[in-house]
Structures are given as C-alpha cells and as structure tokens.
C-alpha positions in Angstrom: -181.1 -20.5 -61.4 -180.0 -19.2 -58.0 -179.9 -21.6 -55.1 -182.4 -21.1 -52.3 -180.4 -23.2 -49.8 -179.4 -21.3 -46.6 -175.6 -20.7 -46.6 -173.7 -22.5 -43.9 -172.7 -20.3 -41.0 -168.9 -20.2 -40.5 -167.6 -21.2 -37.1 -164.3 -19.3 -37.3 -163.6 -15.7 -36.5 -163.3 -13.3 -39.4 -159.9 -11.8 -40.2 -161.0 -8.6 -38.6 -161.6 -10.3 -35.3 -165.5 -10.4 -35.4 -167.3 -13.7 -34.8 -170.5 -15.0 -36.2 -173.4 -15.8 -33.9 -172.7 -19.5 -34.1 -168.9 -19.1 -33.8 -166.9 -20.7 -31.1 -163.7 -19.1 -29.9 -160.8 -20.9 -28.4 -161.6 -19.4 -25.0 -165.2 -20.7 -25.3 -163.9 -24.2 -26.1 -161.6 -24.0 -23.1 -164.4 -23.1 -20.7 -166.2 -26.4 -21.4 -166.2 -28.4 -18.2 -167.6 -31.6 -16.8 -170.9 -30.0 -16.0 -171.4 -27.9 -19.2 -172.2 -29.0 -22.7 -171.5 -27.1 -25.9 -174.2 -26.0 -28.2 -173.2 -28.5 -30.9 -173.1 -31.5 -28.5 -175.5 -34.3 -29.0 -178.9 -33.5 -27.5 -179.1 -36.8 -25.7 -175.5 -36.8 -24.4 -175.4 -38.3 -20.9 -174.9 -35.8 -18.0 -172.3 -36.7 -15.4 -173.8 -38.2 -12.3 -173.4 -36.6 -8.9 -171.1 -39.4 -8.0 -168.9 -38.6 -10.9 -168.9 -34.9 -10.0 -168.0 -35.8 -6.4 -165.1 -38.0 -7.7 -163.9 -35.2 -9.9 -164.0 -32.6 -7.1 -162.2 -35.0 -4.7 -159.5 -35.6 -7.3 -159.0 -31.9 -7.8 -158.7 -31.4 -4.1 -156.2 -34.2 -3.9 -154.2 -32.7 -6.8 -154.3 -29.3 -5.0 -153.0 -30.9 -1.8 -150.1 -32.5 -3.7 -149.3 -29.1 -5.2 -149.7 -27.5 -1.7 -147.1 -29.9 -0.3 -144.8 -29.0 -3.2 -145.4 -25.3 -2.4 -144.7 -25.8 1.3 -141.4 -27.5 0.5 -140.4 -24.8 -2.0 -141.4 -22.1 0.5 -139.3 -23.7 3.3 -136.4 -23.9 0.9 -136.8 -20.3 -0.2 -137.1 -19.0 3.4 -133.9 -20.8 4.2 -132.1 -19.3 1.2 -133.5 -15.8 2.2 -132.0 -16.2 5.7 -128.7 -17.1 4.1 -128.8 -14.1 1.9 -129.7 -11.8 4.8 -126.8 -13.3 6.8 -124.4 -12.7 4.0 -125.6 -9.1 3.6 -125.1 -8.5 7.3 -121.6 -10.0 7.2 -120.8 -7.9 4.1 -121.9 -4.8 5.9 -119.7 -5.6 8.9 -116.8 -6.4 6.7 -117.2 -3.2 4.8 -116.9 -1.3 8.1 -113.7 -3.2 8.9 -112.3 -2.5 5.4 -113.1 1.2 5.7 -111.2 1.3 9.0 -108.3 -0.5 7.4 -108.3 2.0 4.6 -108.3 4.9 7.1 -105.3 3.4 8.9 -103.4 2.8 5.7 -104.1 6.4 4.6 -102.8 7.7 7.9 -99.6 5.6 7.6 -99.1 6.7 4.0 -99.5 10.3 5.0 -97.0 9.9 7.9 -94.5 8.2 5.7 -94.8 10.8 3.0 -94.2 13.6 5.5 -91.1 11.9 7.0 -89.8 9.8 4.2 -88.0 12.5 2.3 -85.5 13.2 5.1 -82.6 10.9 5.6 -81.7 9.6 9.1 -78.5 11.7 9.1 -80.4 14.9 8.3 -83.0 14.1 10.9 -80.2 13.7 13.5 -78.7 17.0 12.4 -82.0 18.8 12.6 -83.1 17.3 15.9 -82.8 19.6 18.9 -81.0 16.8 20.8 -80.0 13.2 20.1 -82.7 11.8 22.4 -85.4 13.4 20.2 -83.9 11.6 17.2 -83.8 8.3 19.0 -87.5 8.6 20.1 -88.6 9.6 16.6 -86.7 6.8 14.9 -88.2 4.3 17.4 -91.7 5.6 16.6 -91.1 5.1 12.8 -90.0 1.5 13.4 -93.2 0.9 15.3 -95.3 2.5 12.5 -93.6 0.3 10.0 -94.6 -2.8 11.9 -98.2 -1.6 12.2 -98.3 -0.7 8.5 -97.4 -4.2 7.6 -100.1 -5.6 9.9 -102.6 -3.1 8.5 -101.8 -4.2 4.9 -102.1 -7.9 5.8 -105.4 -7.2 7.5 -106.7 -5.3 4.5 -105.6 -8.1 2.1 -107.3 -10.7 4.2 -110.5 -8.7 4.4 -110.5 -8.1 0.6 -110.1 -11.9 0.0 -113.0 -12.6 2.4 -115.1 -10.0 0.7 -114.5 -11.6 -2.7 -115.6 -15.0 -1.4 -118.7 -13.5 0.2 -119.6 -11.7 -3.0 -119.4 -15.1 -4.9 -121.4 -16.8 -2.2 -124.0 -14.1 -2.1 -124.4 -14.1 -5.9 -124.9 -17.9 -5.8 -127.4 -17.7 -3.0 -129.3 -14.9 -4.7 -129.5 -16.9 -7.9 -130.8 -20.0 -6.0 -133.3 -17.8 -4.1 -134.6 -16.3 -7.4 -135.0 -19.8 -8.8 -136.9 -21.0 -5.7 -139.2 -17.9 -5.9 -140.0 -18.8 -9.5 -140.8 -22.3 -8.4 -143.0 -20.9 -5.7 -145.0 -18.8 -8.2 -145.5 -21.7 -10.6 -146.6 -24.0 -7.8 -149.0 -21.4 -6.4 -150.6 -21.0 -9.8 -151.0 -24.8 -10.0 -152.7 -24.9 -6.6 -155.0 -22.0 -7.4 -155.9 -23.5 -10.8 -157.0 -26.8 -9.2 -159.0 -25.1 -6.5 -160.7 -22.8 -9.0 -161.6 -25.7 -11.2 -163.2 -27.5 -8.3 -165.1 -24.4 -7.3 -166.4 -24.0 -10.8 -167.7 -27.5 -10.8 -169.5 -27.0 -7.5 -170.9 -23.6 -8.5 -172.6 -25.1 -11.5 -174.6 -27.5 -9.4 -178.3 -26.8 -8.9 -179.7 -26.7 -5.4 -181.1 -30.2 -5.9 -177.7 -31.5 -7.1 -175.9 -29.9 -4.1 -178.4 -31.6 -1.8 -177.6 -35.0 -3.4 -173.9 -34.3 -3.2 -174.2 -33.5 0.5 -176.1 -36.7 1.0 -173.3 -38.7 -0.6 -170.8 -36.9 1.7 -173.0 -37.9 4.7 -173.2 -41.5 3.6 -169.4 -41.6 3.2 -168.9 -40.1 6.6 -171.4 -42.4 8.2 -169.5 -45.4 6.9 -166.2 -44.0 8.2 -167.8 -43.3 11.6 -169.1 -46.8 11.7 -165.6 -48.2 11.3 -164.3 -45.7 13.9 -167.0 -46.8 16.4 -166.0 -50.4 15.8 -162.4 -49.5 16.4 -163.4 -47.6 19.6 -165.1 -50.8 20.9 -162.0 -52.8 20.3 -159.9 -50.2 22.2 -162.3 -50.3 25.1 -162.1 -54.1 25.3 -158.3 -54.1 25.2 -158.1 -51.5 28.0 -160.4 -53.7 30.1 -158.1 -56.7 29.4 -154.9 -54.9 30.3 -153.5 -55.6 33.8 -153.8 -52.9 36.4 -151.3 -50.1 35.8 -150.9 -50.9 32.1 -149.8 -47.9 30.0 -150.6 -49.2 26.5 -153.1 -47.0 24.7 -152.8 -48.3 21.2 -155.4 -50.1 19.2 -153.5 -53.3 19.2 -151.7 -55.5 21.7 -148.2 -54.5 22.9 -148.9 -50.8 22.4 -146.9 -49.8 25.5 -143.2 -49.0 25.3 -140.5 -48.2 27.8 -140.9 -44.5 27.2 -144.7 -44.5 26.6 -145.2 -42.3 29.6 -143.0 -39.6 28.2 -144.7 -40.0 24.8 -148.1 -39.7 26.3 -147.2 -36.5 28.0 -145.9 -34.9 24.8 -148.8 -36.3 22.8 -151.2 -34.9 25.3 -149.8 -31.4 24.8 -149.9 -31.8 21.0 -153.5 -33.0 21.1 -154.5 -30.2 23.5 -153.2 -27.7 21.0 -154.8 -29.4 18.0 -158.2 -29.5 19.8 -157.9 -25.8 20.5 -157.6 -25.2 16.8 -160.9 -26.9 15.9 -163.1 -24.6 13.9 -160.3 -22.7 12.3 -160.4 -22.7 8.4 -158.2 -24.7 6.1 -156.0 -22.4 4.0 -153.4 -24.0 1.8 -149.9 -23.1 2.8 -151.0 -21.8 6.2 -149.2 -22.7 9.5 -151.4 -20.8 11.9 -152.3 -19.2 14.1 -155.6 -18.3 12.4 -155.7 -21.0 9.7 -153.9 -24.2 8.7 -153.3 -26.7 6.0 -153.0 -30.4 7.0 -149.3 -30.6 7.6 -149.2 -27.0 9.0 -151.6 -28.1 11.8 -149.6 -31.2 12.7 -146.4 -29.3 12.7 -147.8 -26.5 14.9 -149.4 -29.1 17.3 -146.2 -31.0 17.9 -144.2 -27.8 18.2 -146.4 -26.9 21.1 -145.2 -30.2 22.7 -141.5 -29.3 22.1 -141.1 -31.5 19.0 -140.0 -29.9 15.7 -141.5 -31.6 12.7 -140.6 -30.8 9.0 -143.1 -28.7 7.0 -144.4 -31.2 4.4 -146.2 -34.5 4.7 -143.5 -36.2 2.7 -140.9 -35.2 5.3 -143.1 -35.7 8.3 -143.7 -39.3 7.4 -140.0 -39.9 7.7 -139.7 -38.6 11.3 -140.1 -40.8 14.4 -141.1 -44.5 14.4 -143.4 -46.2 12.0 -146.4 -47.9 13.6 -149.2 -50.1 12.2 -152.8 -48.9 12.0 -153.6 -51.6 14.6 -151.2 -50.1 17.1 -152.0 -46.4 16.9 -151.8 -44.2 20.0 -153.2 -40.7 20.5 -150.8 -38.2 19.0 -149.6 -40.5 16.2 -149.7 -39.0 12.7 -151.8 -40.9 10.1 -150.9 -40.3 6.5 -153.3 -40.9 3.5 -153.2 -41.8 -0.1 -150.3 -43.4 -2.0 -148.9 -39.9 -2.7 -148.8 -39.1 1.0 -150.6 -35.9 0.4 -152.7 -35.7 3.6 -152.1 -36.1 7.3 -154.1 -36.0 10.5 -153.4 -36.5 14.2 -154.9 -39.6 15.8 -157.0 -39.0 19.0 -158.2 -42.6 19.6 -161.3 -44.4 18.8 -160.5 -44.5 15.1 -160.7 -40.7 14.9 -158.3 -37.9 14.2 -158.1 -34.1 14.2 -157.1 -32.7 10.8 -157.5 -29.8 8.4 -159.5 -31.4 5.6 -159.5 -29.2 2.5 -160.5 -25.7 1.2 -163.9 -24.7 2.4 -163.7 -26.8 5.5 -162.4 -26.2 9.0 -160.2 -28.1 11.4 -162.4 -30.9 12.8 -162.6 -34.4 14.2 -163.3 -37.2 11.7 -162.8 -40.9 11.2 -159.4 -42.0 9.9 -161.3 -44.4 7.6 -162.7 -41.8 5.3 -159.6 -42.0 3.1 -157.1 -44.7 2.2 -154.4 -44.9 4.9 -150.8 -44.9 3.6 -149.1 -45.4 7.0 -148.6 -43.9 10.4 -145.7 -42.6 12.5 -145.0 -41.8 16.2 -143.1 -38.5 16.1 -141.4 -38.6 19.5 
C-alpha cells in the first residue's frame, strides 16, 4: 500500500544548481544578521533589544575606527615609499643623462684615437709641415689621453651608482606594492564594518529608530551633565586663582612656565577646529572638506604650526601627558583602551571631534566615551 505521507522537502540545491522553495543557500545563511531571523527559527525566539542593537552598532563603529587608524598608518607609509620611489626615478633619469654624455665623450675619444693611433710618432714628425705642428699635435694627444682616463673613471662611477640605484628602486617598489596591498585589505575591512552597521540600522522600523535616537539623547544628556559639572569646577578655580594667573586647566597647578606660548598655539588650533564644525566625518580624510578624528586634530594643530603624526596611536605619544583633571583647551583627549578615537578639548568638559560615519564635526562632552588619556601637543 502506497504511503500518503507528504515527502520531506530537501534543503540543499540540486546538482543542476536549482533550489527548492524551502532551500537555503550559503549566501542566504550568510545574510542572517542580528535583526533578521531565518524561516526555520523558533517562532518565539527573542528579538534583540534596541539597547543591544545600539551596542552592536557602536561596536562596529569602533572596529571601523580601529581599522581606519590602521589604514591611515598604512597610507602614510605608502605615501612615504611612493615619494622615495619618485625620488629614485628622478635621480635615475638625471644619472642616465650623465651616462649618455659620458658615452658621447668616450665615443669621441675613441674615434680620435682610431684616426690618429695608426701613425707612429716618427711618421707624424715626417709628415708634419713643420716640427712645431708635430709638437702641438703631440701635446694635444697627451691631453686627450688624460681626459679619456677621467671620462672612463666617471663612466665607471656612474655605472656603479646606477646599479645601486636600481637595487634600491627595486626594493622600494616591492615595499610599495606590499603597502598598497595592505591598504586595499584594510580598506575592505573598514568598508565591511561600516556596511554591516548600516545594514543593522536600515532594518529598524520607524518606531525602533525613534527609540534608538532616544537612547542616544539619554547618553548625551548624561555626558553633558558631567561636562556642566566640570565647567562649574573650572569656573570656581578661575575665581580662586590670584590676579594675573594663567592656569586654564581643570585642576590645580595647570599653569606652566610656557603656558602663554601654549595658549597662543592652542588658540590657533581651536580656531581652526571650530571653523570645521559641520563638515562630515569621512574615514581616512584629512580635510579640507571632511575629516576623520585624527585627521581633524592633525589639521588643527598644523594650523598652529605644530606637526602631529597621522594616527591616534602616534599622536598619543607626542607632547606631554596630562591628567583629565588638568586639561587645558587644545589638549588632545584619547578614548577607549585601543586608543581608536581622539578629540580636542575646548574647556568645560567638552571637545571638538569628528565622531563617526554619518555624523559631522561637532562639540560634545568628553564623558560620552571611556577616556584613555590626554596629551598636550606643544
């Protein structure tokens, strides 16, 4: 008796490449994210909370910033290697011109020697119209011989230099190619993290987006509360300072012997940073139309005549380390244990920074993220 049970639907693709209606491909499985559930998931599986979504997005932005700093470092290295290669190519071109000139001189000497070398000095004396003509010609040949030797020496030195430059250029080109591959890989990593964060946000409903925005407002309100408290402390300390005091830090003893010079430079850096407010964050950007976090601080301090390295990891090593209780306007504040973000302190517990993709350069509290440490660049 034939069975009337409905056959089970296979979940794998057929050898010909077709899939059944209930089939799941590898690509489909890979597309499952925090906010999407597969068809065969449990009906009552808990959906992630908006807080969990926010944490996931924040983590992805953090990972993207770490990758961005790696990209910035790799790009700076590749740019330096490109300049080295360009210099070597320019030097090689100049050396080639010199070698061509040396070859021309050697050819001229060889031709002159060939034309005169088959006649003995005695024959030349006999064929000369007068003895003085022979003496003049012989003296000229002695001079040509000395110049020939110098030309040969010059050519040999140039050939040796060219060989060394070829070896150096080959090594530099190989290093440049490796750095460019690292750049491509790091760029893909950044774009992957940002795309994943965007996918998470795009799947939110209007109501969920509103709840997410409210969480952001609550977080910012708490950070601003801390900043306002810090601003009150600064105001009290300024009132307590003796007349003519120069300290501007959030703690006691903020003034230094060169605080006036620092304040002048910091003022220029801050003026530049303020003029960039509203410009978009773009990873890897150093201005003038967009910035990432370390690109903004680098450009701001360059406007004050101070050259900072490109990455947060290098910027944190420049200048003097200062405590959070002794910050002065212009100081750089670094965040997270991986030192993946930086902002410029403006006083009152606030900073100017380029936050993350989708945001613009703006003023925010320094207390919205865990502080790693701070430095005074100049």
